[in-house]
Residue frames as qw, qx, qy, qz and C-alpha x, y, z in Angstrom:
[[0.102, -0.313, -0.064, 0.942, 216.89, 115.40, 299.52],
 [0.415, 0.669, 0.525, -0.323, 213.80, 117.12, 298.27],
 [0.475, 0.877, -0.016, -0.070, 215.68, 119.19, 295.70],
 [0.848, 0.148, -0.024, 0.509, 219.07, 118.70, 294.09],
 [0.335, -0.854, -0.056, 0.395, 221.31, 121.21, 295.83],
 [0.454, -0.230, 0.443, 0.738, 223.93, 121.38, 293.10],
 [0.234, 0.602, 0.620, 0.446, 221.13, 122.34, 290.75],
 [0.169, -0.928, -0.263, 0.202, 220.73, 125.48, 292.85],
 [0.392, -0.616, 0.320, 0.603, 224.30, 126.39, 291.96],
 [0.067, -0.140, 0.691, 0.706, 223.92, 125.47, 288.27],
 [0.516, 0.377, 0.490, -0.594, 220.21, 126.20, 287.68],
 [0.192, 0.116, 0.831, 0.508, 218.53, 124.52, 284.73],
 [0.374, 0.010, -0.159, -0.914, 215.64, 126.23, 282.88],
 [0.629, 0.063, 0.570, -0.525, 212.26, 124.71, 283.67],
 [0.794, 0.438, -0.122, -0.404, 211.73, 123.53, 280.09],
 [0.443, 0.495, -0.747, 0.027, 214.83, 121.33, 280.40],
 [0.408, -0.265, 0.752, -0.444, 213.52, 119.42, 283.41],
 [0.841, 0.229, -0.225, -0.436, 212.81, 116.19, 281.57],
 [0.966, -0.172, 0.184, 0.054, 213.79, 112.50, 281.67],
 [0.170, 0.828, -0.533, -0.037, 217.56, 112.11, 281.49],
 [0.853, 0.183, -0.473, 0.123, 220.02, 109.29, 281.04],
 [0.669, -0.722, 0.177, -0.012, 221.66, 108.15, 284.28],
 [0.649, 0.577, -0.402, 0.289, 225.46, 108.23, 284.14],
 [0.771, -0.617, 0.127, 0.094, 227.66, 106.63, 286.79],
 [0.572, 0.692, -0.330, 0.291, 231.26, 107.75, 286.24],
 [0.764, -0.615, 0.146, 0.130, 234.18, 106.46, 288.29],
 [0.273, -0.699, 0.554, 0.362, 237.96, 106.10, 288.02],
 [0.325, -0.178, 0.869, 0.328, 237.71, 103.10, 285.71],
 [0.172, 0.367, 0.867, 0.289, 234.29, 103.06, 284.10],
 [0.301, 0.117, -0.058, -0.945, 231.43, 105.00, 282.54],
 [0.093, 0.312, 0.945, -0.005, 228.07, 103.28, 283.01],
 [0.300, 0.083, -0.086, -0.946, 224.85, 104.56, 281.50],
 [0.088, 0.370, 0.924, 0.020, 221.21, 103.56, 281.44],
 [0.246, -0.024, -0.160, -0.956, 218.15, 105.22, 279.98],
 [0.187, 0.365, 0.866, -0.286, 214.61, 104.63, 281.17],
 [0.241, -0.150, -0.399, -0.872, 211.51, 105.40, 279.17],
 [0.296, 0.224, 0.730, -0.574, 207.92, 105.40, 280.38],
 [0.253, -0.162, -0.691, -0.657, 204.96, 104.11, 278.42],
 [0.582, -0.568, -0.356, -0.460, 201.77, 105.05, 280.27],
 [0.637, -0.699, 0.205, -0.253, 202.32, 103.52, 283.74],
 [0.961, -0.115, 0.134, 0.211, 205.23, 101.24, 282.82],
 [0.106, -0.824, 0.483, 0.276, 208.98, 101.82, 282.72],
 [0.953, 0.210, 0.137, 0.170, 211.26, 100.05, 280.31],
 [0.502, -0.544, 0.357, 0.570, 214.99, 100.17, 279.53],
 [0.551, 0.804, -0.031, -0.220, 215.73, 102.05, 276.35],
 [0.730, 0.504, -0.365, 0.284, 219.50, 101.43, 276.33],
 [0.633, -0.737, 0.237, 0.016, 222.39, 100.74, 278.65],
 [0.841, 0.392, -0.220, 0.300, 226.08, 99.93, 278.60],
 [0.622, -0.707, 0.137, 0.309, 229.55, 100.29, 280.08],
 [0.584, 0.734, -0.202, 0.281, 232.70, 101.95, 278.76],
 [0.790, -0.320, -0.142, 0.503, 236.22, 101.60, 280.16],
 [0.021, 0.994, -0.103, 0.042, 237.93, 104.86, 281.11],
 [0.720, 0.418, -0.373, 0.409, 241.69, 104.77, 280.44],
 [0.690, -0.466, -0.324, 0.450, 243.94, 104.74, 283.51],
 [0.447, -0.157, -0.080, 0.877, 245.10, 108.02, 284.98],
 [0.032, -0.504, -0.371, -0.780, 242.30, 110.25, 283.66],
 [0.547, -0.649, -0.016, -0.529, 240.35, 110.11, 286.95],
 [0.514, 0.123, -0.735, 0.425, 242.04, 109.14, 290.21],
 [0.202, -0.325, -0.718, 0.581, 240.15, 108.76, 293.49],
 [0.111, 0.787, 0.593, -0.129, 237.28, 110.72, 291.97],
 [0.087, -0.796, 0.091, 0.592, 239.45, 113.67, 290.95],
 [0.723, 0.668, 0.149, 0.097, 239.76, 114.57, 287.27],
 [0.590, -0.518, 0.301, 0.541, 243.48, 114.59, 286.51],
 [0.256, -0.100, 0.588, 0.761, 243.41, 114.97, 282.73],
 [0.402, 0.546, 0.368, -0.636, 240.47, 117.14, 281.67],
 [0.376, 0.524, -0.454, -0.615, 241.33, 117.22, 277.96],
 [0.155, 0.141, -0.962, -0.175, 241.55, 113.43, 277.74],
 [0.212, 0.343, 0.821, -0.405, 238.31, 113.03, 279.64],
 [0.420, 0.571, 0.065, -0.703, 236.57, 115.47, 277.31],
 [0.329, 0.389, -0.717, -0.475, 237.85, 113.50, 274.29],
 [0.002, -0.062, -0.993, 0.101, 236.62, 110.27, 275.88],
 [0.294, 0.474, 0.608, -0.565, 233.19, 111.75, 276.63],
 [0.394, 0.530, -0.254, -0.706, 232.92, 113.17, 273.12],
 [0.242, 0.212, -0.891, -0.320, 233.54, 109.72, 271.65],
 [0.091, 0.271, 0.909, -0.303, 230.88, 108.24, 273.93],
 [0.329, 0.561, 0.347, -0.676, 228.38, 110.94, 273.07],
 [0.296, 0.395, -0.575, -0.652, 229.04, 110.49, 269.36],
 [0.185, -0.053, -0.972, -0.133, 227.79, 106.93, 269.82],
 [0.006, 0.437, 0.796, -0.419, 224.93, 107.69, 272.23],
 [0.010, -0.406, -0.409, -0.817, 223.70, 110.95, 270.78],
 [0.391, -0.691, -0.600, 0.104, 222.21, 111.98, 274.11],
 [0.110, 0.650, -0.077, 0.748, 221.92, 115.46, 275.56],
 [0.489, -0.631, 0.165, -0.580, 220.23, 115.40, 278.95],
 [0.678, 0.064, -0.686, 0.255, 221.93, 113.46, 281.75],
 [0.598, -0.751, 0.129, -0.249, 221.95, 112.98, 285.52],
 [0.613, 0.480, -0.538, 0.322, 225.46, 112.33, 286.82],
 [0.792, -0.546, -0.218, 0.166, 226.95, 110.83, 289.98],
 [0.095, 0.850, -0.409, 0.319, 229.69, 112.61, 291.88],
 [0.613, 0.194, -0.710, 0.285, 232.48, 110.65, 293.63],
 [0.677, -0.653, -0.319, -0.117, 231.50, 109.62, 297.12],
 [0.747, -0.245, -0.220, 0.577, 235.04, 109.85, 298.46],
 [0.276, 0.266, 0.016, 0.923, 235.11, 113.60, 297.71],
 [0.380, -0.680, -0.351, -0.519, 231.93, 114.40, 299.63],
 [0.126, 0.134, -0.649, 0.738, 231.84, 115.74, 303.16],
 [0.528, -0.514, -0.520, -0.432, 228.83, 114.79, 305.28],
 [0.144, 0.131, -0.643, 0.741, 228.20, 115.92, 308.81],
 [0.406, -0.627, -0.644, -0.166, 225.34, 115.43, 311.25],
 [0.162, 0.245, -0.279, 0.914, 224.83, 118.61, 313.23],
 [0.232, -0.656, -0.682, 0.227, 222.66, 119.58, 316.17],
 [0.089, 0.333, 0.069, 0.936, 221.22, 123.07, 315.97],
 [0.173, 0.268, 0.572, -0.755, 218.92, 124.98, 318.28],
 [0.318, 0.586, 0.744, 0.046, 215.33, 124.76, 317.07],
 [0.044, 0.470, -0.120, -0.874, 214.70, 127.39, 314.39],
 [0.684, 0.580, 0.163, -0.410, 212.66, 127.99, 311.27],
 [0.834, 0.146, 0.411, 0.337, 213.87, 125.96, 308.28],
 [0.430, 0.854, 0.093, 0.279, 214.47, 129.20, 306.35],
 [0.216, -0.913, 0.324, -0.118, 217.07, 130.20, 308.95],
 [0.911, -0.267, 0.273, 0.158, 219.03, 126.93, 308.94],
 [0.754, 0.495, 0.056, 0.428, 221.18, 127.67, 305.88],
 [0.065, 0.868, -0.210, 0.446, 222.45, 130.90, 307.40],
 [0.678, -0.640, 0.329, -0.150, 223.25, 129.15, 310.67],
 [0.938, 0.019, 0.240, 0.251, 225.18, 126.43, 308.82],
 [0.531, 0.720, -0.054, 0.444, 227.10, 128.99, 306.77],
 [0.248, -0.870, 0.271, -0.329, 228.18, 130.68, 309.98],
 [0.599, -0.550, 0.571, -0.115, 229.61, 127.48, 311.50],
 [0.913, 0.366, -0.123, -0.135, 230.32, 125.32, 308.43],
 [0.455, 0.624, -0.585, 0.249, 234.10, 125.30, 308.88],
 [0.451, -0.453, 0.638, -0.429, 233.63, 123.73, 312.31],
 [0.837, 0.060, 0.460, -0.289, 232.17, 120.64, 310.66],
 [0.865, 0.400, 0.219, 0.208, 233.87, 120.21, 307.27],
 [0.557, -0.432, 0.230, 0.671, 237.41, 121.08, 306.08],
 [0.345, 0.466, 0.461, 0.672, 236.26, 123.62, 303.48],
 [0.004, -0.259, -0.196, 0.946, 235.73, 127.36, 303.60],
 [0.442, 0.596, 0.516, -0.429, 232.32, 128.68, 302.69],
 [0.343, 0.730, -0.262, -0.529, 233.70, 130.23, 299.47],
 [0.123, 0.424, -0.854, -0.274, 235.23, 126.92, 298.36],
 [0.199, 0.120, 0.959, -0.165, 232.22, 124.69, 299.00],
 [0.503, -0.165, -0.410, -0.743, 228.85, 123.84, 297.55],
 [0.025, -0.034, -0.908, 0.417, 226.60, 122.53, 300.30],
 [0.540, -0.356, -0.319, -0.693, 223.06, 121.73, 301.23],
 [0.151, -0.159, 0.802, -0.556, 221.26, 120.28, 304.23],
 [0.551, -0.318, -0.635, -0.439, 218.33, 118.14, 305.20],
 [0.453, -0.421, 0.444, -0.648, 216.43, 118.22, 308.48],
 [0.373, 0.052, -0.926, -0.016, 216.62, 114.63, 309.74],
 [0.308, -0.499, -0.770, 0.253, 214.63, 115.17, 312.91],
 [0.067, -0.601, -0.164, -0.780, 212.33, 118.17, 313.26],
 [0.655, -0.675, -0.321, -0.109, 211.30, 117.22, 316.79],
 [0.023, -0.783, 0.446, -0.432, 213.28, 119.00, 319.51],
 [0.663, -0.056, -0.683, 0.301, 215.32, 116.88, 321.91],
 [0.517, -0.696, -0.439, 0.234, 215.37, 117.57, 325.64],
 [0.426, -0.407, 0.009, 0.808, 217.94, 120.34, 325.04],
 [0.318, 0.791, 0.196, -0.484, 215.83, 122.02, 322.38],
 [0.081, -0.505, 0.639, 0.575, 217.98, 120.87, 319.46],
 [0.851, 0.426, 0.122, -0.283, 217.09, 119.49, 316.03],
 [0.656, -0.260, 0.595, 0.384, 219.25, 117.17, 313.92],
 [0.487, 0.784, -0.142, -0.357, 220.59, 118.29, 310.53],
 [0.810, 0.002, 0.424, 0.406, 222.51, 116.41, 307.84],
 [0.184, 0.877, -0.196, -0.397, 224.85, 118.66, 305.87],
 [0.838, 0.183, 0.380, 0.346, 226.46, 117.55, 302.58],
 [0.078, 0.910, -0.200, -0.355, 229.22, 119.43, 300.79],
 [0.850, 0.263, 0.214, 0.403, 231.60, 119.13, 297.84],
 [0.348, -0.430, 0.202, 0.808, 234.59, 121.27, 296.86],
 [0.445, 0.751, 0.148, -0.465, 233.27, 123.82, 294.37],
 [0.118, 0.632, -0.630, -0.436, 236.25, 123.25, 292.06],
 [0.268, -0.041, 0.957, 0.107, 235.46, 119.53, 291.77],
 [0.443, 0.591, 0.619, -0.267, 231.83, 120.15, 290.82],
 [0.300, 0.810, -0.149, -0.482, 232.89, 122.76, 288.31],
 [0.082, -0.437, 0.820, 0.359, 235.36, 120.31, 286.74],
 [0.334, 0.237, 0.912, 0.024, 232.68, 117.66, 286.24],
 [0.384, 0.756, 0.356, -0.393, 230.25, 120.23, 284.89],
 [0.147, 0.758, -0.381, -0.509, 232.83, 121.59, 282.45],
 [0.157, -0.266, 0.889, 0.339, 233.96, 118.27, 280.97],
 [0.363, 0.422, 0.829, -0.057, 230.43, 117.03, 280.37],
 [0.326, 0.829, 0.230, -0.391, 229.26, 120.29, 278.83],
 [0.018, 0.668, -0.554, -0.496, 232.40, 120.49, 276.66],
 [0.197, -0.064, 0.944, 0.258, 231.53, 117.02, 275.35],
 [0.314, -0.137, -0.538, -0.770, 228.02, 118.12, 274.34],
 [0.346, -0.432, -0.825, 0.113, 226.06, 116.82, 277.32],
 [0.256, -0.561, 0.025, -0.787, 223.60, 118.89, 279.35],
 [0.305, -0.120, -0.842, 0.429, 223.74, 117.81, 283.02],
 [0.411, -0.610, -0.332, -0.591, 220.37, 118.29, 284.68],
 [0.686, -0.679, 0.108, -0.236, 221.49, 117.04, 288.09],
 [0.446, 0.410, -0.720, 0.339, 224.60, 116.01, 289.98],
 [0.712, -0.561, 0.109, -0.408, 224.32, 113.96, 293.16],
 [0.272, -0.526, 0.792, -0.151, 226.23, 111.69, 295.50],
 [0.410, 0.130, -0.867, -0.251, 226.43, 108.04, 294.54],
 [0.003, -0.144, -0.887, 0.439, 224.79, 107.01, 297.81],
 [0.437, 0.341, 0.239, -0.797, 221.71, 109.08, 297.00],
 [0.543, 0.330, -0.521, -0.569, 221.48, 107.33, 293.64],
 [0.392, 0.067, -0.916, -0.049, 221.89, 103.72, 294.76],
 [0.142, 0.171, 0.739, -0.636, 219.65, 104.25, 297.79],
 [0.522, 0.308, -0.006, -0.795, 216.89, 105.44, 295.47],
 [0.613, 0.251, -0.641, -0.387, 217.20, 102.23, 293.48],
 [0.351, 0.123, -0.904, 0.210, 217.69, 99.78, 296.37],
 [0.075, 0.180, 0.733, -0.652, 215.27, 100.76, 299.14],
 [0.025, 0.558, 0.778, 0.287, 211.54, 100.31, 298.42],
 [0.080, -0.393, -0.066, -0.914, 209.74, 103.63, 298.21],
 [0.602, -0.521, -0.112, -0.595, 207.83, 104.33, 301.44],
 [0.845, -0.202, -0.448, 0.209, 209.83, 101.79, 303.48],
 [0.208, -0.876, 0.200, -0.385, 210.82, 103.37, 306.81],
 [0.918, -0.354, 0.020, 0.176, 212.95, 100.54, 308.19],
 [0.169, -0.851, 0.454, 0.203, 216.72, 100.88, 308.65],
 [0.941, 0.296, 0.079, 0.141, 219.00, 99.31, 306.03],
 [0.385, -0.668, 0.452, 0.449, 222.75, 99.12, 305.63],
 [0.752, 0.651, 0.060, -0.084, 223.65, 99.49, 301.95],
 [0.553, -0.477, 0.516, 0.447, 226.92, 98.29, 300.41],
 [0.658, 0.735, -0.072, -0.150, 228.09, 99.25, 296.91],
 [0.720, -0.378, 0.480, 0.330, 231.02, 96.89, 296.17],
 [0.549, 0.812, -0.094, -0.177, 232.78, 98.41, 293.18],
 [0.856, 0.381, -0.173, 0.303, 236.01, 97.82, 291.35],
 [0.434, 0.452, -0.351, 0.695, 238.17, 100.38, 293.16],
 [0.102, -0.218, 0.511, -0.825, 236.20, 101.22, 296.30],
 [0.270, -0.469, -0.841, -0.022, 233.26, 100.25, 298.51],
 [0.186, -0.335, 0.084, -0.920, 230.65, 102.80, 299.55],
 [0.205, -0.353, -0.864, 0.293, 228.41, 102.34, 302.57],
 [0.260, -0.326, -0.060, -0.907, 225.15, 104.06, 303.49],
 [0.001, -0.320, -0.861, 0.396, 222.54, 103.75, 306.20],
 [0.283, -0.294, -0.371, -0.834, 218.98, 104.58, 305.17],
 [0.131, -0.363, -0.829, 0.405, 216.33, 104.95, 307.87],
 [0.184, 0.687, 0.451, -0.540, 212.90, 106.57, 307.81],
 [0.588, 0.712, 0.352, 0.153, 213.37, 106.96, 304.06],
 [0.102, 0.972, -0.210, 0.037, 216.43, 109.21, 304.49],
 [0.757, 0.307, -0.381, 0.433, 220.16, 108.73, 304.12],
 [0.570, -0.820, -0.030, -0.036, 221.55, 108.99, 307.64],
 [0.521, -0.649, 0.481, 0.276, 225.19, 108.06, 307.10],
 [0.822, 0.556, -0.115, 0.035, 227.72, 107.44, 304.30],
 [0.468, -0.681, 0.515, 0.228, 231.31, 106.23, 304.17],
 [0.795, 0.560, -0.227, -0.058, 233.81, 104.95, 301.60],
 [0.648, -0.541, 0.485, 0.227, 236.86, 102.70, 301.83],
 [0.369, 0.685, -0.525, -0.346, 239.58, 102.23, 299.21],
 [0.353, -0.139, 0.924, 0.041, 238.97, 98.51, 298.90],
 [0.694, 0.387, -0.031, -0.606, 237.28, 97.05, 295.86],
 [0.965, 0.216, 0.126, -0.081, 237.31, 94.17, 293.42],
 [0.525, 0.714, -0.413, 0.210, 240.82, 95.10, 292.29],
 [0.274, -0.616, 0.650, -0.352, 242.15, 94.35, 295.78],
 [0.883, -0.049, 0.413, -0.216, 240.65, 90.88, 295.59],
 [0.826, 0.550, -0.100, 0.073, 242.34, 90.32, 292.23],
 [0.207, 0.763, -0.527, 0.312, 245.68, 91.57, 293.60],
 [0.576, -0.459, 0.593, -0.324, 245.45, 89.31, 296.65],
 [0.942, 0.171, 0.274, -0.091, 244.77, 86.27, 294.47],
 [0.651, 0.701, -0.243, 0.159, 247.54, 87.16, 292.03],
 [0.041, -0.731, 0.594, -0.331, 250.07, 87.56, 294.84],
 [0.660, -0.326, 0.603, -0.308, 249.12, 84.43, 296.78],
 [0.887, 0.226, 0.401, -0.040, 248.78, 82.16, 293.75],
 [0.341, -0.458, 0.524, 0.632, 251.59, 83.73, 291.69],
 [0.421, 0.493, 0.677, 0.348, 249.37, 84.45, 288.66],
 [0.098, 0.157, 0.167, 0.968, 248.57, 87.59, 286.69],
 [0.267, 0.209, 0.443, -0.829, 245.59, 89.76, 287.63],
 [0.568, 0.151, -0.398, -0.704, 243.58, 88.73, 284.56],
 [0.540, -0.040, -0.840, -0.036, 243.72, 85.07, 285.58],
 [0.091, -0.105, -0.708, 0.693, 243.06, 86.13, 289.17],
 [0.429, 0.128, 0.094, -0.889, 239.86, 87.93, 288.18],
 [0.661, 0.058, -0.595, -0.454, 238.62, 84.89, 286.27],
 [0.438, -0.037, -0.851, 0.288, 239.43, 82.66, 289.24],
 [0.130, 0.068, 0.488, -0.860, 237.65, 85.02, 291.62],
 [0.597, 0.104, -0.130, -0.785, 234.49, 84.85, 289.53],
 [0.674, 0.090, -0.694, -0.239, 234.71, 81.09, 289.10],
 [0.530, -0.080, -0.770, 0.345, 235.61, 80.00, 292.64],
 [0.355, -0.703, -0.062, -0.613, 234.70, 82.81, 295.00],
 [0.280, -0.495, 0.622, -0.539, 234.40, 82.14, 298.74],
 [0.904, -0.071, -0.342, -0.248, 233.77, 78.43, 298.39],
 [0.371, -0.622, 0.641, -0.255, 235.10, 76.78, 301.53],
 [0.984, 0.135, 0.007, -0.113, 236.20, 73.49, 299.98],
 [0.768, -0.394, 0.351, 0.363, 239.40, 71.45, 300.01],
 [0.635, 0.297, 0.408, 0.585, 240.14, 72.22, 296.37],
 [0.138, 0.823, 0.217, 0.506, 239.60, 75.94, 296.94],
 [0.614, -0.633, -0.260, 0.394, 241.55, 76.64, 300.13],
 [0.477, -0.113, 0.114, 0.864, 244.16, 78.94, 298.57],
 [0.014, -0.486, -0.410, -0.772, 241.55, 81.03, 296.77],
 [0.481, -0.732, -0.463, -0.132, 239.30, 81.17, 299.85],
 [0.618, -0.531, -0.189, 0.548, 242.13, 82.26, 302.17],
 [0.358, 0.075, 0.206, 0.907, 243.43, 84.88, 299.76],
 [0.174, -0.573, -0.426, -0.678, 239.98, 86.42, 299.34],
 [0.569, -0.660, -0.483, 0.088, 239.18, 86.10, 303.04],
 [0.514, -0.236, -0.175, 0.806, 242.06, 88.41, 303.97],
 [0.002, -0.163, -0.203, -0.965, 240.32, 91.26, 302.11],
 [0.446, -0.495, -0.567, -0.484, 236.69, 90.31, 302.76],
 [0.559, -0.474, -0.558, 0.390, 237.36, 90.19, 306.52],
 [0.222, -0.131, -0.102, 0.961, 238.41, 93.85, 306.42],
 [0.279, -0.284, -0.424, -0.813, 235.16, 94.70, 304.62],
 [0.569, -0.482, -0.660, -0.090, 233.17, 92.70, 307.17],
 [0.466, -0.363, -0.436, 0.679, 234.84, 94.48, 310.07],
 [0.035, 0.025, 0.087, 0.995, 234.13, 97.89, 308.53],
 [0.440, -0.397, -0.542, -0.596, 230.44, 97.05, 308.05],
 [0.605, -0.454, -0.625, 0.192, 230.23, 95.71, 311.59],
 [0.341, -0.165, -0.293, 0.878, 231.86, 98.81, 313.06],
 [0.178, -0.152, -0.188, -0.954, 229.31, 101.14, 311.49],
 [0.567, -0.402, -0.603, -0.390, 226.34, 98.94, 312.38],
 [0.552, -0.366, -0.587, 0.466, 227.44, 98.69, 316.02],
 [0.149, -0.080, -0.156, 0.973, 227.81, 102.45, 316.21],
 [0.352, -0.256, -0.385, -0.814, 224.40, 103.03, 314.64],
 [0.628, -0.404, -0.641, -0.176, 222.58, 100.52, 316.83],
 [0.547, -0.358, -0.507, 0.562, 224.21, 101.82, 320.01],
 [0.133, -0.154, -0.092, 0.975, 223.46, 105.50, 319.32],
 [0.190, -0.541, -0.637, -0.515, 219.71, 105.47, 318.84],
 [0.176, -0.147, -0.523, 0.821, 219.33, 108.24, 321.37],
 [0.165, 0.608, 0.597, -0.497, 216.37, 110.34, 322.36],
 [0.197, 0.574, -0.203, -0.769, 216.82, 112.79, 319.48],
 [0.362, 0.273, -0.730, -0.511, 216.66, 109.90, 317.02],
 [0.481, -0.044, 0.746, -0.458, 213.98, 107.92, 318.82],
 [0.785, 0.405, 0.109, -0.456, 212.12, 107.07, 315.61],
 [0.414, 0.569, -0.690, -0.166, 215.18, 105.38, 314.10],
 [0.957, -0.156, 0.117, -0.215, 215.37, 101.61, 314.24],
 [0.552, -0.454, 0.654, 0.245, 218.11, 99.02, 314.45],
 [0.252, 0.429, -0.670, -0.552, 219.50, 97.80, 311.15],
 [0.843, 0.131, 0.300, -0.426, 217.01, 95.34, 309.67],
 [0.894, 0.284, 0.303, 0.169, 218.99, 94.05, 306.70],
 [0.256, -0.572, 0.457, 0.631, 222.16, 94.54, 304.66],
 [0.715, 0.633, 0.277, -0.106, 221.55, 95.13, 300.95],
 [0.527, -0.363, 0.487, 0.594, 224.32, 94.72, 298.36],
 [0.626, 0.764, 0.133, -0.083, 224.94, 96.23, 294.94],
 [0.001, 0.806, -0.545, -0.229, 227.95, 96.75, 292.68],
 [0.728, 0.410, -0.510, -0.202, 229.69, 94.26, 290.43],
 [0.345, 0.320, -0.831, 0.297, 231.80, 92.53, 293.09],
 [0.558, -0.170, 0.497, -0.643, 228.83, 91.96, 295.38],
 [0.880, 0.215, -0.227, -0.357, 228.24, 89.04, 292.99],
 [0.172, 0.497, -0.831, 0.180, 231.25, 87.27, 294.53],
 [0.756, -0.201, -0.585, -0.213, 230.12, 83.72, 295.28],
 [0.662, -0.318, -0.578, 0.355, 229.62, 83.23, 299.02],
 [0.182, 0.263, -0.224, 0.921, 230.02, 86.92, 299.95],
 [0.497, -0.461, -0.097, -0.729, 226.42, 87.55, 301.13],
 [0.862, -0.316, -0.390, -0.069, 226.40, 84.28, 303.08],
 [0.625, 0.051, -0.421, 0.655, 229.74, 85.04, 304.74],
 [0.033, -0.334, 0.179, -0.925, 228.70, 88.54, 305.85],
 [0.671, -0.411, -0.231, -0.572, 225.34, 87.24, 307.08],
 [0.849, -0.215, -0.453, 0.168, 226.94, 84.43, 309.10],
 [0.504, 0.103, -0.371, 0.773, 229.57, 86.69, 310.66],
 [0.078, -0.196, 0.164, -0.964, 227.27, 89.61, 311.52],
 [0.038, 0.358, 0.887, -0.289, 224.12, 87.61, 312.28],
 [0.334, 0.524, 0.150, -0.769, 221.99, 89.76, 309.99],
 [0.710, 0.509, 0.485, 0.046, 220.08, 89.03, 306.79],
 [0.127, -0.555, 0.433, 0.699, 222.20, 89.95, 303.76],
 [0.663, 0.518, 0.541, -0.018, 220.76, 90.08, 300.25],
 [0.291, 0.061, 0.467, 0.833, 221.75, 91.05, 296.76],
 [0.256, 0.450, 0.295, -0.803, 219.50, 94.03, 296.15],
 [0.416, 0.545, 0.679, 0.261, 216.83, 94.31, 293.52],
 [0.169, -0.286, 0.064, 0.941, 217.65, 97.66, 291.84],
 [0.154, -0.276, -0.619, -0.718, 214.37, 97.45, 289.91],
 [0.136, -0.410, -0.818, 0.380, 212.24, 97.48, 293.06],
 [0.113, 0.631, 0.309, -0.702, 210.97, 101.04, 292.44],
 [0.119, 0.391, -0.501, -0.763, 210.98, 100.81, 288.66],
 [0.576, 0.111, -0.593, -0.552, 209.25, 97.72, 287.31],
 [0.768, -0.144, 0.517, -0.349, 207.27, 94.65, 288.24],
 [0.101, -0.313, 0.878, 0.349, 208.70, 91.54, 286.63],
 [0.456, 0.402, 0.774, -0.176, 205.12, 90.40, 286.05],
 [0.426, 0.825, 0.208, -0.308, 204.70, 93.19, 283.49],
 [0.525, 0.803, -0.275, 0.067, 208.17, 93.52, 281.99],
 [0.854, -0.358, 0.184, 0.329, 211.49, 91.69, 282.25],
 [0.147, 0.899, -0.328, -0.248, 214.49, 93.83, 281.25],
 [0.857, 0.421, -0.285, 0.079, 217.14, 92.29, 279.04],
 [0.125, 0.616, -0.643, 0.438, 219.73, 92.88, 281.77],
 [0.690, -0.229, -0.679, 0.101, 220.06, 89.86, 284.06],
 [0.511, -0.832, -0.167, -0.140, 219.36, 90.65, 287.71],
 [0.761, -0.431, 0.047, 0.482, 222.95, 89.98, 288.83],
 [0.502, 0.279, 0.230, 0.786, 224.35, 92.10, 286.00],
 [0.085, -0.821, -0.305, -0.475, 221.96, 94.91, 286.87],
 [0.625, -0.690, -0.169, 0.324, 223.76, 95.31, 290.22],
 [0.557, -0.012, 0.170, 0.813, 226.54, 96.97, 288.22],
 [0.062, 0.455, 0.362, 0.811, 224.05, 99.61, 287.06],
 [0.315, -0.647, -0.647, 0.251, 222.42, 100.39, 290.41],
 [0.206, -0.499, -0.096, 0.836, 223.82, 103.94, 290.64],
 [0.028, 0.024, -0.521, -0.853, 222.91, 104.68, 287.01],
 [0.225, -0.494, -0.800, -0.257, 219.40, 103.29, 287.56],
 [0.270, -0.657, -0.495, 0.500, 218.90, 105.52, 290.58],
 [0.126, -0.363, 0.163, 0.909, 220.05, 108.53, 288.56],
 [0.120, -0.180, -0.691, -0.690, 217.70, 107.71, 285.69],
 [0.261, -0.557, -0.788, 0.032, 214.84, 107.17, 288.14],
 [0.188, -0.484, -0.339, 0.784, 215.18, 110.60, 289.74],
 [0.051, 0.013, -0.396, -0.917, 213.96, 112.20, 286.49],
 [0.374, -0.390, -0.707, -0.457, 210.54, 110.67, 287.14],
 [0.427, -0.645, 0.001, -0.634, 210.00, 112.36, 290.50],
 [0.871, -0.354, -0.316, 0.128, 211.55, 109.76, 292.80],
 [0.048, 0.789, -0.403, 0.462, 213.63, 111.31, 295.57],
 [0.838, -0.302, -0.394, 0.228, 215.73, 109.79, 298.34]]
């Protein structure tokens, strides 16, 4: 998006539009990273992860505002930061691709307001929404293609309130997919990529083509499900299961059959979900979307994308190149500066990196 649409609802004075710390907040964790720029070079000023106690946020919804405010206050006491860019939970977003008769861009918002409830399960008064013109060229029926994104207004207000009550000044809120796409896909690259953010409690998917996010989806499967499957099948606790997952992974060996089979039951579901979306995308490159291309590559981020053998398994099954992403691709050249975060560890911070990067004029 060219401009952060939630910022239109919570406008920030021009003098506050400055570099901000990227904050990726989820049900279980609070990840932060701060970028600084010295002449033409970026460098990492600070970064880290905090564990959010259970029950405070559930499926992206803030359940205990007072406890979250106390948690954020304790974090900010340590960080001493004011200006932040924050991710919003992907599973609470509504995204719809809509065909509209050709019209001036200034008239599109009014047209979407008139028919919004046909496309998302929110009333106009209960939603914050924005749109992006995906294809300005008219199809044979005279239509253009629009992507509309919306969040419940109450959810955005809750996130705004808890951060401001804790002493932070949010400069931007945005969907997680916007953030990790900004970090993962090389700026100016117009090919089509399928992005996978494999987190602890959920996996988010996105398709980026022609430099724009064309599709997003989320499933309630994450690293925790892998731990639970191992714990159940091997009759061990989840802490031992997590260690075993990291140590053994998807190694198809005689001494690893039980681990492999337990993990495979979950990973196969993930593979099928990826495949379903890719098949749909590749089979619907119609006349209106004639500039779009078939998926070139699958790029991975998130902590559990580090699972040994996961990229190779997905690549073999789907017959596509699969890579762990380089979330520094639009930030630094390793010839000039090597951050203290190892490349595999930095996959955990992909969303936060994308949020920090947007302060320097990078948009996705």
